[in-house]
C-alpha positions in Angstrom: -143.1 3.5 43.4 -139.8 5.2 42.7 -137.5 3.5 40.3 -133.8 2.7 41.0 -131.3 5.2 39.5 -128.9 4.1 36.9 -125.1 4.3 37.6 -124.9 7.3 35.3 -127.8 9.1 37.0 -126.3 8.4 40.5 -122.9 9.8 39.4 -124.6 12.9 37.8 -126.6 13.4 41.0 -123.5 13.2 43.2 -121.6 15.6 41.0 -124.5 18.0 41.1 -124.8 17.8 44.9 -121.1 18.5 45.3 -121.4 21.5 43.0 -124.4 22.8 44.9 -122.5 22.4 48.2 -119.5 24.3 46.8 -121.8 27.1 45.6 -123.4 27.3 49.1 -120.0 27.6 50.8 -118.7 30.0 48.2 -121.7 32.4 48.6 -121.9 32.2 52.4 -121.0 35.8 52.9 -122.2 37.2 49.6 -125.1 39.7 49.3 -128.5 38.3 48.6 -128.7 39.6 45.1 -125.5 37.9 44.2 -126.7 34.6 45.7 -129.9 34.7 43.7 -128.1 35.5 40.5 -125.6 32.6 41.2 -128.3 30.1 41.9 -130.2 31.0 38.7 -127.1 30.6 36.6 -126.4 27.3 38.4 -129.9 26.1 37.6 -129.5 27.0 33.9 -126.3 25.0 33.8 -127.7 22.1 35.7 -130.8 21.8 33.6 -128.7 21.4 30.5 -127.0 18.4 32.1 -130.0 16.5 33.3 -131.1 13.4 31.5 -134.7 12.7 32.7 -137.8 14.7 33.5 -137.6 13.4 37.1 -134.0 14.8 37.4 -135.1 18.1 35.9 -138.0 18.5 38.4 -135.8 17.5 41.3 -133.1 19.9 40.3 -135.6 22.7 40.1 -137.1 21.8 43.4 -133.7 21.7 45.2 -132.7 25.0 43.7 -136.0 26.5 44.7 -135.4 25.3 48.3 -132.0 27.0 48.1 -133.5 30.2 46.9 -136.1 30.1 49.6 -133.3 29.9 52.2 -131.3 32.7 50.6 -134.2 35.1 50.2 -135.7 34.5 53.7 -133.5 37.2 55.2 -134.9 39.8 52.8 -138.4 41.4 52.6 -141.5 39.3 51.9 -141.9 40.7 48.3 -138.6 39.2 47.3 -139.1 36.0 49.1 -142.7 35.1 48.1 -142.1 34.4 44.4 -139.6 31.7 45.4 -141.9 30.2 48.0 -144.7 30.1 45.4 -142.3 28.4 42.9 -141.4 25.8 45.5 -145.0 25.1 46.3 -145.8 24.7 42.6 -142.9 22.2 42.2 -144.0 20.4 45.4 -142.2 19.5 48.5 -140.2 16.3 48.3 -140.1 15.6 52.0 -141.6 16.8 55.3 -138.2 18.4 56.1 -138.5 20.5 52.9 -142.0 21.6 54.0 -140.9 22.5 57.5 -137.9 24.4 56.1 -140.2 26.4 53.8 -142.5 27.1 56.7 -139.8 28.4 59.0 -138.2 30.5 56.2 -141.6 31.9 55.4 -142.0 33.0 59.0 -138.5 34.6 59.0 -139.4 36.5 55.8 -142.8 37.5 57.0 -141.6 40.2 59.4 -143.6 43.4 58.7 -145.9 41.7 56.1 -149.5 40.9 56.8 -149.5 38.7 53.7 -146.4 36.9 54.9 -147.9 36.2 58.3 -151.1 34.9 56.7 -149.1 32.6 54.4 -147.0 31.3 57.3 -150.2 30.6 59.2 -151.5 28.6 56.2 -148.3 26.6 56.0 -148.4 25.8 59.7 -152.0 24.7 59.5 -151.2 22.6 56.4 -148.4 20.8 58.2 -150.6 20.3 61.3 -153.3 18.8 59.1 -150.9 16.5 57.3 -149.3 15.2 60.5 -152.5 14.8 62.5 -153.0 11.2 63.3 -149.7 10.1 61.8 -147.5 7.6 63.7 -144.0 9.2 63.6 -140.9 8.4 65.6 -140.8 10.6 68.8 -137.7 12.4 67.5 -139.5 13.3 64.3 -142.5 14.7 66.3 -140.0 16.7 68.3 -138.5 18.1 65.1 -141.9 19.0 63.7 -143.1 20.6 66.9 -139.8 22.6 67.3 -140.0 23.9 63.7 -143.7 24.9 64.1 -142.9 26.7 67.4 -140.0 28.6 65.7 -142.2 29.5 62.8 -145.0 30.8 65.1 -142.4 32.8 67.1 -140.8 34.3 64.0 -144.1 35.3 62.5 -145.5 36.6 65.8 -148.3 34.0 66.0 -149.7 33.0 69.3 -148.4 29.4 70.0 -150.5 28.9 73.1 -153.9 29.4 71.5 -153.1 28.0 68.1 -153.2 30.0 65.0 -154.9 33.3 64.4 -157.0 32.7 61.4 -157.5 36.4 60.7 -159.1 39.3 62.4 -161.7 38.3 65.0 -165.2 39.1 64.1 -167.1 41.3 66.5 -170.5 40.2 67.6 -173.3 42.6 66.8 -174.5 44.4 69.9 -177.6 42.9 71.2 -180.7 44.9 70.7 -182.0 46.4 73.9 -185.1 44.7 75.2 -188.1 46.9 74.5 -190.1 47.6 77.5 -193.5 48.9 76.7 -194.9 51.3 79.1 -198.3 50.1 79.8 
């Protein structure tokens, strides 16, 4: 069960969120390399200011989410390390998981590994949500995000996910007819 934040922790969190928002607006039209550099510097500064291990992990997670968003416009090889980092830190919410899935699909263009990873993320979300009783609006959001991810990655949304190359059946051996 999560604990309540102290007044100091709440204030620090609010300051950090405001800084993060200003950084996002400031870098809106900047090139990707500059955005990545700025977020890494921001993370270094932020981690010096945190008080608890929980805050440190959450700061890393939020910045990893930002880096996933920033690098999703680039090639898979630049995007994938940040996705792996976010997965390692863990997703704090279903929204974060859905965001990573859609961003993965955007970054996967032209990459077999990217499409495969996107398919894994989609299957993971489907597995986690199966049988859950969510509000209809949340179901709509989940389904919309998964549909977008499939479309961006070029996965067939009608038939479900393509798990990989289809296996061919061996040709049947011809029946041997003995000439008697």
